[in-house]
Legacy VTK file of the C-alpha trace (Angstrom):
# vtk DataFile Version 3.0
C-alpha trace
ASCII
DATASET POLYDATA
POINTS 299 float
-36.780 -77.726 -22.243
-34.625 -80.286 -24.061
-33.993 -83.809 -22.801
-30.508 -83.091 -21.405
-31.686 -79.981 -19.593
-34.546 -81.962 -18.044
-32.119 -84.665 -16.869
-29.853 -82.055 -15.263
-32.831 -80.477 -13.526
-33.912 -83.911 -12.295
-30.442 -84.394 -10.802
-31.023 -81.212 -8.807
-29.058 -78.607 -10.791
-30.432 -75.101 -10.236
-31.017 -73.102 -13.462
-29.755 -75.751 -15.864
-31.025 -73.561 -18.737
-28.937 -70.490 -17.861
-25.640 -70.107 -19.749
-23.994 -68.248 -16.864
-24.866 -70.993 -14.383
-23.819 -73.682 -16.846
-20.405 -72.051 -17.248
-20.075 -71.887 -13.479
-21.019 -75.567 -13.095
-18.500 -76.522 -15.783
-15.741 -74.552 -14.059
-16.680 -76.050 -10.694
-16.572 -79.606 -12.056
-13.263 -78.923 -13.796
-11.782 -77.619 -10.543
-13.121 -80.380 -8.275
-12.927 -83.522 -10.408
-10.432 -85.321 -12.614
-12.104 -83.826 -15.670
-10.813 -80.948 -17.751
-12.731 -79.315 -20.569
-12.993 -75.899 -22.109
-16.267 -74.064 -21.692
-15.976 -70.338 -22.352
-16.926 -70.370 -26.039
-19.421 -73.204 -26.167
-23.150 -72.916 -26.585
-25.743 -73.863 -24.001
-26.624 -77.304 -25.331
-22.992 -78.338 -25.622
-22.353 -77.260 -22.044
-25.397 -79.184 -20.878
-24.164 -82.349 -22.605
-20.671 -82.071 -21.130
-21.962 -81.382 -17.629
-24.328 -84.347 -17.897
-21.447 -86.589 -18.987
-19.260 -85.348 -16.139
-21.979 -85.924 -13.536
-22.737 -89.385 -14.900
-19.094 -90.286 -14.300
-19.401 -89.296 -10.638
-20.577 -92.497 -8.968
-20.260 -91.547 -5.300
-21.976 -88.842 -3.232
-23.432 -87.025 -6.228
-26.295 -85.378 -4.333
-24.111 -83.414 -1.850
-21.806 -82.367 -4.694
-24.715 -80.958 -6.688
-26.028 -79.248 -3.572
-22.644 -77.606 -3.046
-22.467 -76.571 -6.728
-25.836 -74.842 -6.413
-24.830 -73.198 -3.150
-21.543 -71.896 -4.556
-23.255 -70.631 -7.714
-25.738 -68.593 -5.680
-22.896 -67.198 -3.562
-20.715 -66.322 -6.551
-22.938 -65.155 -9.417
-24.413 -61.675 -9.492
-28.072 -61.357 -10.415
-28.834 -60.272 -13.986
-30.254 -57.005 -12.646
-26.723 -56.008 -11.541
-25.769 -55.778 -15.228
-28.957 -54.029 -16.353
-27.351 -50.565 -16.488
-24.964 -51.766 -19.223
-27.214 -51.545 -22.288
-25.884 -54.230 -24.628
-27.119 -52.285 -27.674
-25.204 -49.087 -26.835
-21.595 -48.999 -28.024
-20.468 -46.234 -25.709
-21.593 -47.708 -22.399
-20.441 -51.251 -23.241
-16.972 -50.132 -24.318
-16.727 -47.826 -21.315
-17.611 -50.606 -18.851
-15.190 -53.055 -20.483
-12.444 -50.438 -20.735
-12.658 -49.496 -17.055
-12.921 -53.151 -16.009
-9.774 -53.980 -17.999
-7.947 -50.899 -16.702
-8.726 -50.852 -12.972
-6.175 -52.299 -10.551
-6.360 -53.295 -6.911
-4.161 -51.578 -4.363
-3.513 -54.972 -2.780
-4.519 -58.555 -3.505
-6.092 -58.999 -0.057
-9.669 -58.369 0.956
-10.120 -55.351 3.171
-10.666 -55.713 6.915
-14.442 -55.571 6.518
-14.395 -58.416 3.952
-16.383 -56.278 1.524
-13.900 -56.599 -1.302
-10.708 -55.028 -2.568
-9.453 -51.472 -2.535
-9.342 -50.215 -6.108
-7.198 -47.644 -7.877
-8.287 -45.766 -10.997
-5.279 -43.440 -11.325
-3.890 -43.617 -14.847
-0.202 -43.958 -13.928
-0.777 -46.712 -11.364
-3.177 -48.617 -13.609
-0.898 -48.390 -16.655
2.040 -49.657 -14.606
-0.045 -52.610 -13.383
-1.914 -53.359 -16.599
-0.086 -56.673 -17.126
0.410 -57.531 -13.456
-1.748 -60.499 -12.517
-1.282 -59.735 -8.811
-3.025 -56.375 -9.014
-5.016 -56.330 -12.276
-8.064 -58.595 -11.823
-8.938 -58.733 -15.522
-5.408 -59.738 -16.525
-5.478 -62.465 -13.890
-8.780 -63.799 -15.292
-7.093 -64.897 -18.517
-9.999 -63.588 -20.586
-9.656 -62.076 -24.051
-7.703 -58.807 -23.898
-8.754 -57.583 -27.345
-12.517 -57.790 -27.980
-13.305 -56.962 -31.602
-16.944 -55.967 -31.211
-19.471 -54.550 -28.773
-21.133 -57.960 -28.477
-17.843 -59.610 -27.550
-16.984 -56.891 -25.025
-20.437 -57.227 -23.425
-20.052 -61.001 -23.065
-16.601 -60.553 -21.525
-18.028 -58.287 -18.813
-20.381 -61.102 -17.790
-17.643 -63.726 -18.016
-15.272 -61.699 -15.847
-17.737 -61.280 -12.997
-18.906 -64.890 -13.270
-15.393 -66.353 -13.177
-13.739 -63.928 -10.757
-12.825 -65.737 -7.556
-14.488 -63.317 -5.184
-17.714 -63.305 -3.190
-20.808 -61.444 -4.305
-20.140 -58.580 -1.885
-16.797 -57.895 -3.550
-18.355 -58.222 -7.003
-21.232 -55.924 -6.078
-18.766 -53.356 -4.825
-16.786 -53.319 -8.080
-19.962 -53.260 -10.169
-21.248 -50.315 -8.131
-17.987 -48.454 -8.717
-18.219 -49.009 -12.475
-21.813 -47.747 -12.492
-20.843 -44.753 -10.362
-18.044 -43.885 -12.826
-20.461 -44.140 -15.748
-22.969 -41.812 -14.105
-20.103 -39.385 -13.452
-18.940 -39.252 -17.079
-22.394 -39.435 -18.679
-24.462 -37.241 -16.354
-21.976 -34.945 -14.623
-19.003 -34.323 -16.948
-20.912 -34.828 -20.210
-17.968 -34.146 -22.561
-19.039 -32.802 -25.929
-18.423 -35.451 -28.596
-21.130 -34.085 -30.915
-18.632 -32.715 -33.454
-16.980 -36.134 -33.953
-18.416 -37.875 -37.013
-18.722 -41.662 -36.454
-18.465 -42.213 -40.238
-15.443 -39.984 -40.904
-12.402 -42.258 -40.771
-9.922 -39.481 -41.528
-11.194 -37.416 -38.605
-11.203 -40.366 -36.220
-7.649 -41.393 -37.163
-6.585 -37.796 -36.517
-8.333 -37.811 -33.100
-6.723 -41.136 -32.200
-3.279 -39.706 -32.966
-4.140 -36.460 -31.151
-4.967 -38.412 -27.981
-1.659 -40.299 -28.254
0.466 -37.200 -28.831
-1.339 -34.386 -27.010
-3.212 -36.041 -24.142
-2.421 -39.326 -22.435
-2.649 -42.605 -24.294
-4.084 -45.641 -22.496
-2.725 -48.808 -24.130
-5.357 -51.350 -23.086
-7.874 -51.054 -25.928
-7.922 -53.020 -29.187
-5.916 -51.232 -31.930
-8.587 -49.946 -34.345
-8.779 -50.748 -38.048
-12.262 -49.847 -39.296
-13.939 -46.447 -39.048
-16.367 -47.718 -36.390
-13.504 -49.160 -34.345
-11.601 -45.870 -34.469
-14.676 -43.953 -33.347
-15.595 -46.326 -30.498
-11.969 -46.554 -29.344
-11.623 -42.771 -29.307
-14.773 -42.319 -27.215
-13.777 -45.125 -24.833
-10.257 -43.656 -24.455
-11.616 -40.197 -23.709
-14.335 -41.465 -21.351
-11.811 -43.602 -19.449
-9.224 -40.846 -19.356
-11.651 -38.177 -18.134
-13.071 -40.572 -15.525
-9.695 -41.665 -14.162
-8.408 -38.084 -14.212
-11.509 -36.790 -12.397
-12.550 -34.639 -15.318
-9.274 -32.769 -15.842
-6.161 -33.422 -17.936
-2.786 -31.794 -17.501
-2.151 -29.161 -20.129
0.753 -30.074 -22.379
2.315 -26.591 -22.508
1.184 -23.958 -19.967
1.442 -20.372 -21.130
4.738 -18.590 -20.228
2.781 -16.035 -18.206
1.191 -18.832 -16.149
4.546 -20.487 -15.478
6.042 -17.164 -14.395
3.235 -16.566 -11.907
3.115 -20.156 -10.565
6.146 -22.184 -11.709
5.318 -25.202 -9.541
1.618 -25.359 -10.262
0.041 -28.080 -12.425
-2.171 -26.545 -15.104
-5.145 -28.669 -16.056
-7.862 -28.481 -18.663
-11.385 -29.607 -17.833
-12.977 -32.222 -20.069
-14.977 -29.767 -22.175
-11.931 -27.489 -22.487
-10.013 -30.489 -23.797
-12.743 -31.247 -26.320
-13.009 -27.598 -27.384
-9.234 -27.344 -27.879
-9.280 -30.580 -29.872
-12.180 -29.373 -32.021
-10.367 -26.088 -32.780
-7.227 -27.987 -33.779
-9.272 -30.192 -36.124
-10.985 -27.187 -37.728
-7.626 -25.441 -38.145
-6.284 -28.539 -39.875
-9.278 -28.572 -42.224
-8.848 -24.838 -42.938
-5.124 -25.222 -43.713
-5.846 -28.130 -46.052
-8.631 -26.176 -47.783
-6.530 -23.048 -48.270
-3.594 -25.183 -49.380
-5.701 -26.820 -52.080
-7.033 -23.418 -53.173
-3.499 -22.040 -53.439
-2.388 -25.035 -55.474
-5.206 -24.473 -57.984
-4.481 -20.768 -58.436
LINES 1 300
299 0 1 2 3 4 5 6 7 8 9 10 11 12 13 14 15 16 17 18 19 20 21 22 23 24 25 26 27 28 29 30 31 32 33 34 35 36 37 38 39 40 41 42 43 44 45 46 47 48 49 50 51 52 53 54 55 56 57 58 59 60 61 62 63 64 65 66 67 68 69 70 71 72 73 74 75 76 77 78 79 80 81 82 83 84 85 86 87 88 89 90 91 92 93 94 95 96 97 98 99 100 101 102 103 104 105 106 107 108 109 110 111 112 113 114 115 116 117 118 119 120 121 122 123 124 125 126 127 128 129 130 131 132 133 134 135 136 137 138 139 140 141 142 143 144 145 146 147 148 149 150 151 152 153 154 155 156 157 158 159 160 161 162 163 164 165 166 167 168 169 170 171 172 173 174 175 176 177 178 179 180 181 182 183 184 185 186 187 188 189 190 191 192 193 194 195 196 197 198 199 200 201 202 203 204 205 206 207 208 209 210 211 212 213 214 215 216 217 218 219 220 221 222 223 224 225 226 227 228 229 230 231 232 233 234 235 236 237 238 239 240 241 242 243 244 245 246 247 248 249 250 251 252 253 254 255 256 257 258 259 260 261 262 263 264 265 266 267 268 269 270 271 272 273 274 275 276 277 278 279 280 281 282 283 284 285 286 287 288 289 290 291 292 293 294 295 296 297 298
């Protein structure tokens, strides 16, 4: 424990060594005092120094203010165990959680009648239409970074969103539970087959990215990829989000004429593994055409 941390603890601050609590205290002080400072990107010791300085400038009724800060922190911050299912070392789950968190919209900006939280929508059309609407998209309203460039950054943003979101812990728990439920659905129930996608093949991953945009349904909320790893992680996150929000089925681009004749008003969908199988066949056909084309050119 450093000297500043010890002084903050002596003043009565709860968990003065926890970066999440320190960020909360800094935001609280900024909102309730004539002090403004940035805090999102600073390290723990810098936050501790700034909070100490701010508290030292408060000459009246400091004890009840610190008591209220502690009380509000406990009411607002989720326990670390709530985030435990998001393995910070696993690209797929981190990008999935961030993607869904960025994409989801509320049906209204009011708490429901039971005060548990908001009603959420995961439908792709509604969420795309509200992606930049601060009234209905909680992540957009947060003002946090919209384009994380790495898994580490995306993981930190998940914490920052829940810590800064102006909602009680019941509402936060409800959204976190929904995200976890969606992950279990895609990972354990749908289990789309991504095994044929090579994480190190940039040409393949660029082709898949363009296939999703032209043949499926593109979701515009993820960082435009540049590197091979970014293309791969973006493709998986797009597919996971799309399959989740579409309940495991995607509308077929062109139903067969026979199907349209039998049921002209019916929507024809492909299940997630049918989508992946069709995509894999298209990729193999592309490879075959390129191979035969090269062979013809040599002969």
